[in-house]
C-alpha positions as CSV (number, residue, x, y, z in Angstrom):
1,M,58.3,-44.6,-13.9
2,G,54.5,-43.5,-15.1
3,A,52.6,-40.7,-12.8
4,L,51.5,-41.2,-9.5
5,M,48.2,-42.8,-8.6
6,P,46.2,-41.0,-6.0
7,T,46.1,-42.3,-2.9
8,P,44.1,-41.6,0.4
9,N,46.9,-39.3,1.5
10,M,48.1,-38.2,-1.7
11,P,44.8,-37.4,-3.3
12,S,44.4,-36.3,-7.2
13,S,45.6,-33.0,-8.5
14,I,42.0,-31.6,-8.7
15,V,41.2,-32.6,-5.1
16,Q,44.5,-31.1,-3.8
17,R,43.7,-27.7,-5.9
18,S,39.9,-27.8,-4.4
19,L,41.3,-28.1,-0.8
20,R,43.7,-25.8,-0.9
21,R,41.1,-23.3,-2.0
22,L,39.0,-24.2,0.8
23,G,41.9,-23.6,3.0
24,E,42.4,-20.2,1.4
25,D,38.5,-19.4,1.8
26,I,38.7,-20.2,5.3
27,R,41.9,-18.5,6.2
28,V,40.3,-15.4,4.8
29,A,37.3,-15.4,6.9
30,R,39.2,-16.1,9.6
31,K,40.7,-12.8,8.9
32,R,37.3,-11.7,8.0
33,R,35.9,-11.9,11.3
34,N,39.6,-10.5,12.7
35,L,40.5,-14.3,14.7
36,T,43.8,-15.5,15.1
37,M,44.4,-19.3,14.6
38,Q,44.7,-19.7,18.0
39,V,41.3,-18.6,18.9
40,V,39.5,-20.6,16.0
41,A,41.8,-23.8,17.1
42,E,40.5,-23.0,20.7
43,R,36.9,-22.8,19.3
44,A,37.3,-25.9,17.2
45,L,38.9,-27.7,19.9
46,A,42.1,-28.2,17.8
47,S,45.8,-27.2,17.8
48,R,46.9,-24.3,15.9
49,K,48.8,-26.5,14.2
50,T,45.9,-28.2,12.6
51,V,44.1,-25.1,11.8
52,A,47.2,-23.9,9.6
53,R,47.0,-27.5,8.2
54,I,43.6,-27.1,7.0
55,E,44.3,-23.1,5.9
56,N,46.9,-25.0,3.7
57,G,44.5,-27.6,2.6
58,D,46.2,-30.4,4.0
59,P,44.2,-33.7,2.7
60,G,45.8,-35.4,6.0
61,V,43.5,-33.6,8.5
62,N,39.8,-35.4,8.8
63,I,36.4,-34.0,7.5
64,G,35.3,-33.7,11.2
65,T,37.8,-31.1,12.1
66,Y,37.2,-28.9,8.7
67,A,33.8,-28.7,10.2
68,S,34.7,-28.1,13.6
69,V,36.7,-24.9,12.5
70,L,33.8,-24.0,10.0
71,H,31.6,-23.9,12.5
72,A,33.8,-21.8,14.7
73,L,34.0,-19.3,11.9
74,G,30.0,-19.5,11.7
75,L,30.4,-21.2,8.5
76,L,28.9,-24.7,9.2
77,D,25.6,-24.7,7.7
78,R,27.4,-24.1,3.9
79,L,28.7,-27.8,4.8
80,T,25.4,-29.3,4.9
81,S,24.4,-27.8,1.6
82,L,27.4,-29.2,-0.3
83,A,25.6,-32.3,-1.4
84,D,22.0,-31.5,-1.3
85,P,20.2,-33.2,-3.5
86,A,18.1,-30.4,-4.6
87,Q,21.3,-28.3,-5.7
88,D,22.7,-31.9,-7.7
89,A,22.0,-30.5,-11.4
90,L,24.0,-33.8,-13.2
91,G,21.6,-36.1,-10.7
92,T,18.5,-34.1,-11.8
93,D,19.6,-34.5,-15.3
94,L,20.0,-38.0,-14.7
95,D,16.7,-38.6,-13.3
96,I,15.3,-36.8,-16.1
97,D,16.9,-39.0,-18.6
98,A,15.8,-42.2,-16.7
99,L,12.2,-41.1,-16.9
100,P,10.1,-43.6,-19.4
101,Q,9.6,-42.4,-22.7
102,R,5.7,-43.5,-22.4
103,V,3.4,-43.8,-19.8
104,R,0.2,-46.1,-20.0
105,P,-2.4,-46.2,-17.3
106,K,-2.5,-49.6,-15.7
């Protein structure tokens, strides 16, 4: 048997690591604010169990719930900047590479 292929419920190892890191960061933010999981859950309109799943980096929790928890912690604005084109270095490089070699007047 070969390696298991990623699926929507079992993403690649790099995605799993990123979600675990996000969950750990959310846990730290919650604790810094001296909030219980229950309080965050109530503010996010989620269950305490779902907040625990998020803090564990569970890929089965939908992004809307992650966003609700971030909002409950006052961190939602950072979600909107994740794919900001102005901060996309690779996209900028690709745009520059696609520029014409010469520009001629019409």
